[in-house]
PDB file as gemmi writes it, atoms N, CA and C in Angstrom:
CRYST1    1.000    1.000    1.000  90.00  90.00  90.00 P 1                      
ATOM      1  N   ASN A   1       0.320  -1.502   0.436  1.00  0.00           N  
ATOM      2  CA  ASN A   1      -0.443  -0.505   0.258  1.00  0.00           C  
ATOM      3  C   ASN A   1       1.104   0.734  -0.225  1.00  0.00           C  
ATOM      4  N   ASN A   2       2.248   1.451   0.405  1.00  0.00           N  
ATOM      5  CA  ASN A   2       3.218   2.500  -0.116  1.00  0.00           C  
ATOM      6  C   ASN A   2       4.198   2.188  -0.164  1.00  0.00           C  
ATOM      7  N   ALA A   3       4.322   3.090  -1.029  1.00  0.00           N  
ATOM      8  CA  ALA A   3       6.264   3.642  -1.750  1.00  0.00           C  
ATOM      9  C   ALA A   3       6.969   3.352  -1.383  1.00  0.00           C  
ATOM     10  N   ASN A   4       8.449   3.159  -0.767  1.00  0.00           N  
ATOM     11  CA  ASN A   4       9.272   3.174  -0.160  1.00  0.00           C  
ATOM     12  C   ASN A   4      10.815   4.543  -0.769  1.00  0.00           C  
ATOM     13  N   ILE A   5      10.371   4.857  -0.821  1.00  0.00           N  
ATOM     14  CA  ILE A   5      11.812   5.717  -1.969  1.00  0.00           C  
ATOM     15  C   ILE A   5      13.032   5.945  -1.905  1.00  0.00           C  
ATOM     16  N   VAL A   6      13.869   5.824  -2.101  1.00  0.00           N  
ATOM     17  CA  VAL A   6      15.318   5.545  -0.994  1.00  0.00           C  
ATOM     18  C   VAL A   6      16.258   6.059  -2.017  1.00  0.00           C  
ATOM     19  N   GLY A   7      17.239   7.006  -1.597  1.00  0.00           N  
ATOM     20  CA  GLY A   7      18.064   8.160  -2.100  1.00  0.00           C  
ATOM     21  C   GLY A   7      19.026   7.846  -1.700  1.00  0.00           C  
ATOM     22  N   VAL A   8      20.494   7.309  -2.434  1.00  0.00           N  
ATOM     23  CA  VAL A   8      21.585   7.822  -2.103  1.00  0.00           C  
ATOM     24  C   VAL A   8      23.106   8.738  -2.872  1.00  0.00           C  
ATOM     25  N   GLY A   9      23.784   8.661  -2.326  1.00  0.00           N  
ATOM     26  CA  GLY A   9      24.364   9.556  -3.333  1.00  0.00           C  
ATOM     27  C   GLY A   9      24.714  11.373  -3.046  1.00  0.00           C  
ATOM     28  N   GLY A  10      24.332  12.086  -2.440  1.00  0.00           N  
ATOM     29  CA  GLY A  10      23.881  12.567  -1.978  1.00  0.00           C  
ATOM     30  C   GLY A  10      24.874  13.309  -0.994  1.00  0.00           C  
ATOM     31  N   THR A  11      25.572  14.767  -0.861  1.00  0.00           N  
ATOM     32  CA  THR A  11      26.226  15.350  -0.447  1.00  0.00           C  
ATOM     33  C   THR A  11      25.511  15.534   1.585  1.00  0.00           C  
ATOM     34  N   PRO A  12      26.489  15.056   2.398  1.00  0.00           N  
ATOM     35  CA  PRO A  12      25.221  14.809   3.594  1.00  0.00           C  
ATOM     36  C   PRO A  12      25.194  16.040   4.324  1.00  0.00           C  
ATOM     37  N   GLY A  13      24.176  16.072   4.131  1.00  0.00           N  
ATOM     38  CA  GLY A  13      23.432  17.202   5.112  1.00  0.00           C  
ATOM     39  C   GLY A  13      22.769  18.401   3.798  1.00  0.00           C  
ATOM     40  N   ALA A  14      23.043  17.516   2.892  1.00  0.00           N  
ATOM     41  CA  ALA A  14      22.516  18.383   1.825  1.00  0.00           C  
ATOM     42  C   ALA A  14      21.260  19.286   1.309  1.00  0.00           C  
ATOM     43  N   THR A  15      20.288  19.881   1.494  1.00  0.00           N  
ATOM     44  CA  THR A  15      19.163  19.445   1.218  1.00  0.00           C  
ATOM     45  C   THR A  15      18.767  19.235   0.023  1.00  0.00           C  
ATOM     46  N   PHE A  16      17.805  18.603   0.022  1.00  0.00           N  
ATOM     47  CA  PHE A  16      16.787  18.095  -1.439  1.00  0.00           C  
ATOM     48  C   PHE A  16      15.413  18.436  -1.215  1.00  0.00           C  
ATOM     49  N   VAL A  17      14.720  18.136  -2.871  1.00  0.00           N  
ATOM     50  CA  VAL A  17      13.114  18.495  -3.089  1.00  0.00           C  
ATOM     51  C   VAL A  17      13.131  17.150  -3.549  1.00  0.00           C  
ATOM     52  N   LEU A  18      11.839  16.565  -3.405  1.00  0.00           N  
ATOM     53  CA  LEU A  18      11.418  15.535  -4.007  1.00  0.00           C  
ATOM     54  C   LEU A  18      10.135  15.659  -4.713  1.00  0.00           C  
ATOM     55  N   PHE A  19       9.626  15.638  -5.543  1.00  0.00           N  
ATOM     56  CA  PHE A  19       8.892  15.840  -6.554  1.00  0.00           C  
ATOM     57  C   PHE A  19       8.546  14.511  -6.976  1.00  0.00           C  
ATOM     58  N   THR A  20       6.969  14.106  -7.219  1.00  0.00           N  
ATOM     59  CA  THR A  20       6.039  13.540  -8.331  1.00  0.00           C  
ATOM     60  C   THR A  20       5.387  14.256  -9.049  1.00  0.00           C  
ATOM     61  N   SER A  21       5.144  13.749 -10.174  1.00  0.00           N  
ATOM     62  CA  SER A  21       4.202  13.883 -11.494  1.00  0.00           C  
ATOM     63  C   SER A  21       3.365  12.674 -12.187  1.00  0.00           C  
ATOM     64  N   THR A  22       2.401  12.391 -12.442  1.00  0.00           N  
ATOM     65  CA  THR A  22       1.582  11.451 -12.576  1.00  0.00           C  
ATOM     66  C   THR A  22       1.784  10.890 -14.659  1.00  0.00           C  
ATOM     67  N   ASN A  23       2.773  12.134 -15.267  1.00  0.00           N  
ATOM     68  CA  ASN A  23       3.216  11.491 -16.177  1.00  0.00           C  
ATOM     69  C   ASN A  23       4.880  12.576 -16.921  1.00  0.00           C  
ATOM     70  N   ILE A  24       6.119  12.014 -17.164  1.00  0.00           N  
ATOM     71  CA  ILE A  24       6.991  11.510 -16.810  1.00  0.00           C  
ATOM     72  C   ILE A  24       7.040  12.689 -18.205  1.00  0.00           C  
ATOM     73  N   ILE A  25       6.746  13.137 -18.980  1.00  0.00           N  
ATOM     74  CA  ILE A  25       6.749  14.358 -20.194  1.00  0.00           C  
ATOM     75  C   ILE A  25       6.605  15.364 -19.538  1.00  0.00           C  
ATOM     76  N   THR A  26       6.045  15.757 -18.118  1.00  0.00           N  
ATOM     77  CA  THR A  26       5.155  16.459 -17.533  1.00  0.00           C  
ATOM     78  C   THR A  26       6.915  17.435 -17.692  1.00  0.00           C  
ATOM     79  N   PRO A  27       6.557  19.000 -17.493  1.00  0.00           N  
ATOM     80  CA  PRO A  27       7.746  20.160 -17.453  1.00  0.00           C  
ATOM     81  C   PRO A  27       8.365  19.821 -16.947  1.00  0.00           C  
ATOM     82  N   LEU A  28       9.381  20.042 -15.808  1.00  0.00           N  
ATOM     83  CA  LEU A  28       9.928  19.896 -14.085  1.00  0.00           C  
ATOM     84  C   LEU A  28       9.587  21.377 -13.677  1.00  0.00           C  
ATOM     85  N   ASN A  29       8.756  22.795 -14.595  1.00  0.00           N  
ATOM     86  CA  ASN A  29       8.898  22.750 -13.901  1.00  0.00           C  
ATOM     87  C   ASN A  29       6.961  23.057 -12.640  1.00  0.00           C  
ATOM     88  N   LEU A  30       6.899  21.903 -13.862  1.00  0.00           N  
ATOM     89  CA  LEU A  30       5.331  22.101 -13.482  1.00  0.00           C  
ATOM     90  C   LEU A  30       5.177  20.069 -11.943  1.00  0.00           C  
ATOM     91  N   TRP A  31       6.113  19.829 -12.159  1.00  0.00           N  
ATOM     92  CA  TRP A  31       5.605  18.430 -11.492  1.00  0.00           C  
ATOM     93  C   TRP A  31       5.970  19.126 -10.032  1.00  0.00           C  
ATOM     94  N   THR A  32       5.254  18.316  -9.051  1.00  0.00           N  
ATOM     95  CA  THR A  32       4.676  19.235  -7.566  1.00  0.00           C  
ATOM     96  C   THR A  32       5.676  18.363  -5.943  1.00  0.00           C  
ATOM     97  N   PRO A  33       6.089  19.732  -5.428  1.00  0.00           N  
ATOM     98  CA  PRO A  33       6.843  18.840  -4.389  1.00  0.00           C  
ATOM     99  C   PRO A  33       6.424  18.507  -3.348  1.00  0.00           C  
ATOM    100  N   ILE A  34       6.893  17.258  -3.066  1.00  0.00           N  
ATOM    101  CA  ILE A  34       6.303  16.733  -1.898  1.00  0.00           C  
ATOM    102  C   ILE A  34       6.757  16.929  -0.992  1.00  0.00           C  
ATOM    103  N   GLN A  35       8.412  16.528  -0.482  1.00  0.00           N  
ATOM    104  CA  GLN A  35       8.599  17.196   0.203  1.00  0.00           C  
ATOM    105  C   GLN A  35      10.361  17.360   0.155  1.00  0.00           C  
ATOM    106  N   THR A  36      10.238  18.095   1.423  1.00  0.00           N  
ATOM    107  CA  THR A  36      12.011  19.214   1.497  1.00  0.00           C  
ATOM    108  C   THR A  36      12.347  18.809   2.211  1.00  0.00           C  
ATOM    109  N   ASN A  37      13.577  17.967   2.394  1.00  0.00           N  
ATOM    110  CA  ASN A  37      14.674  17.468   3.205  1.00  0.00           C  
ATOM    111  C   ASN A  37      16.059  17.775   3.124  1.00  0.00           C  
ATOM    112  N   GLN A  38      16.475  17.062   4.265  1.00  0.00           N  
ATOM    113  CA  GLN A  38      17.948  17.030   4.491  1.00  0.00           C  
ATOM    114  C   GLN A  38      18.863  15.544   4.126  1.00  0.00           C  
ATOM    115  N   PHE A  39      19.939  15.617   3.220  1.00  0.00           N  
ATOM    116  CA  PHE A  39      20.136  14.015   3.558  1.00  0.00           C  
ATOM    117  C   PHE A  39      20.948  14.006   4.939  1.00  0.00           C  
ATOM    118  N   ASP A  40      21.175  12.257   5.534  1.00  0.00           N  
ATOM    119  CA  ASP A  40      21.899  12.243   6.617  1.00  0.00           C  
ATOM    120  C   ASP A  40      23.565  12.244   6.195  1.00  0.00           C  
ATOM    121  N   GLN A  41      23.551  11.941   7.332  1.00  0.00           N  
ATOM    122  CA  GLN A  41      25.121  11.910   7.415  1.00  0.00           C  
ATOM    123  C   GLN A  41      26.180  11.366   6.125  1.00  0.00           C  
ATOM    124  N   TYR A  42      25.095  10.381   5.972  1.00  0.00           N  
ATOM    125  CA  TYR A  42      25.379   8.695   5.096  1.00  0.00           C  
ATOM    126  C   TYR A  42      25.120   9.274   3.323  1.00  0.00           C  
ATOM    127  N   GLY A  43      24.601  10.247   3.259  1.00  0.00           N  
ATOM    128  CA  GLY A  43      24.146  11.125   1.927  1.00  0.00           C  
ATOM    129  C   GLY A  43      22.833  10.182   1.118  1.00  0.00           C  
ATOM    130  N   ALA A  44      21.709   9.937   2.462  1.00  0.00           N  
ATOM    131  CA  ALA A  44      20.680   9.266   1.712  1.00  0.00           C  
ATOM    132  C   ALA A  44      19.378   9.394   2.519  1.00  0.00           C  
ATOM    133  N   PHE A  45      17.873   9.171   1.674  1.00  0.00           N  
ATOM    134  CA  PHE A  45      16.779   9.446   2.305  1.00  0.00           C  
ATOM    135  C   PHE A  45      16.667   8.015   1.916  1.00  0.00           C  
ATOM    136  N   VAL A  46      15.429   8.604   2.682  1.00  0.00           N  
ATOM    137  CA  VAL A  46      14.275   7.073   2.840  1.00  0.00           C  
ATOM    138  C   VAL A  46      12.921   7.903   2.814  1.00  0.00           C  
ATOM    139  N   PHE A  47      11.859   8.456   2.221  1.00  0.00           N  
ATOM    140  CA  PHE A  47      10.235   8.820   2.094  1.00  0.00           C  
ATOM    141  C   PHE A  47       9.253   7.652   2.050  1.00  0.00           C  
ATOM    142  N   THR A  48       8.171   7.701   2.315  1.00  0.00           N  
ATOM    143  CA  THR A  48       7.593   6.556   2.164  1.00  0.00           C  
ATOM    144  C   THR A  48       6.510   6.996   1.611  1.00  0.00           C  
ATOM    145  N   ASN A  49       5.999   6.934   0.534  1.00  0.00           N  
ATOM    146  CA  ASN A  49       4.476   6.878  -0.047  1.00  0.00           C  
ATOM    147  C   ASN A  49       3.450   6.403  -0.558  1.00  0.00           C  
ATOM    148  N   TYR A  50       2.626   7.051   0.216  1.00  0.00           N  
ATOM    149  CA  TYR A  50       0.644   6.467  -0.015  1.00  0.00           C  
ATOM    150  C   TYR A  50       0.500   6.220  -1.499  1.00  0.00           C  
ATOM    151  N   TYR A  51       0.319   4.993  -1.791  1.00  0.00           N  
ATOM    152  CA  TYR A  51       0.163   4.083  -2.804  1.00  0.00           C  
ATOM    153  C   TYR A  51      -0.787   4.403  -3.325  1.00  0.00           C  
ATOM    154  N   SER A  52      -1.769   4.240  -4.372  1.00  0.00           N  
ATOM    155  CA  SER A  52      -3.359   5.131  -3.705  1.00  0.00           C  
ATOM    156  C   SER A  52      -3.666   4.228  -6.044  1.00  0.00           C  
ATOM    157  N   PRO A  53      -4.496   4.023  -5.864  1.00  0.00           N  
ATOM    158  CA  PRO A  53      -4.065   2.890  -7.114  1.00  0.00           C  
ATOM    159  C   PRO A  53      -5.449   3.989  -8.040  1.00  0.00           C  
ATOM    160  N   THR A  54      -5.649   4.270  -7.698  1.00  0.00           N  
ATOM    161  CA  THR A  54      -6.573   5.541  -8.498  1.00  0.00           C  
ATOM    162  C   THR A  54      -6.055   6.326  -9.665  1.00  0.00           C  
ATOM    163  N   GLU A  55      -4.297   5.748  -9.343  1.00  0.00           N  
ATOM    164  CA  GLU A  55      -3.541   6.666 -10.223  1.00  0.00           C  
ATOM    165  C   GLU A  55      -2.794   5.566 -10.572  1.00  0.00           C  
ATOM    166  N   PRO A  56      -3.017   5.292 -12.178  1.00  0.00           N  
ATOM    167  CA  PRO A  56      -2.464   4.657 -13.286  1.00  0.00           C  
ATOM    168  C   PRO A  56      -0.618   4.377 -12.915  1.00  0.00           C  
ATOM    169  N   ARG A  57      -0.889   5.387 -12.134  1.00  0.00           N  
ATOM    170  CA  ARG A  57       1.834   5.472 -12.779  1.00  0.00           C  
ATOM    171  C   ARG A  57       2.267   7.268 -12.197  1.00  0.00           C  
ATOM    172  N   GLN A  58       2.997   6.883 -11.124  1.00  0.00           N  
ATOM    173  CA  GLN A  58       3.542   7.847 -10.190  1.00  0.00           C  
ATOM    174  C   GLN A  58       4.857   8.018  -9.890  1.00  0.00           C  
ATOM    175  N   PHE A  59       5.160   9.229 -10.801  1.00  0.00           N  
ATOM    176  CA  PHE A  59       7.270   9.232 -11.260  1.00  0.00           C  
ATOM    177  C   PHE A  59       7.532  10.144 -10.255  1.00  0.00           C  
ATOM    178  N   PHE A  60       8.998   9.672  -9.885  1.00  0.00           N  
ATOM    179  CA  PHE A  60      10.013  11.419  -8.937  1.00  0.00           C  
ATOM    180  C   PHE A  60      11.217  11.024  -9.523  1.00  0.00           C  
ATOM    181  N   LEU A  61      10.996  12.862  -8.561  1.00  0.00           N  
ATOM    182  CA  LEU A  61      12.367  13.475  -8.819  1.00  0.00           C  
ATOM    183  C   LEU A  61      12.944  13.751  -7.314  1.00  0.00           C  
ATOM    184  N   MET A  62      14.266  13.890  -7.396  1.00  0.00           N  
ATOM    185  CA  MET A  62      15.012  14.546  -7.047  1.00  0.00           C  
ATOM    186  C   MET A  62      15.158  15.635  -7.224  1.00  0.00           C  
ATOM    187  N   ARG A  63      15.441  16.113  -6.527  1.00  0.00           N  
ATOM    188  CA  ARG A  63      16.945  17.112  -7.102  1.00  0.00           C  
ATOM    189  C   ARG A  63      17.412  17.840  -5.683  1.00  0.00           C  
ATOM    190  N   GLN A  64      18.850  17.819  -5.568  1.00  0.00           N  
ATOM    191  CA  GLN A  64      19.613  18.588  -4.857  1.00  0.00           C  
ATOM    192  C   GLN A  64      19.701  19.768  -4.410  1.00  0.00           C  
ATOM    193  N   GLN A  65      19.464  20.696  -3.659  1.00  0.00           N  
ATOM    194  CA  GLN A  65      19.502  22.324  -3.687  1.00  0.00           C  
ATOM    195  C   GLN A  65      21.129  22.589  -3.875  1.00  0.00           C  
TER     196      GLN A  65                                                      
END                                                                             
């Protein structure tokens, strides 16, 4: 029922933003930010997203600030 999203390789302590869209060809400036946080001391993060069966697909993009 949930999607666990894991990111590694970030700069420890740096800020990142996680975005989502239901269409991968949507221009990036129209993707929805769903979380802003900082990488842990190892340059990693974990995010749990609720899975909705009414959405046919969901794409994620992580951007380090």
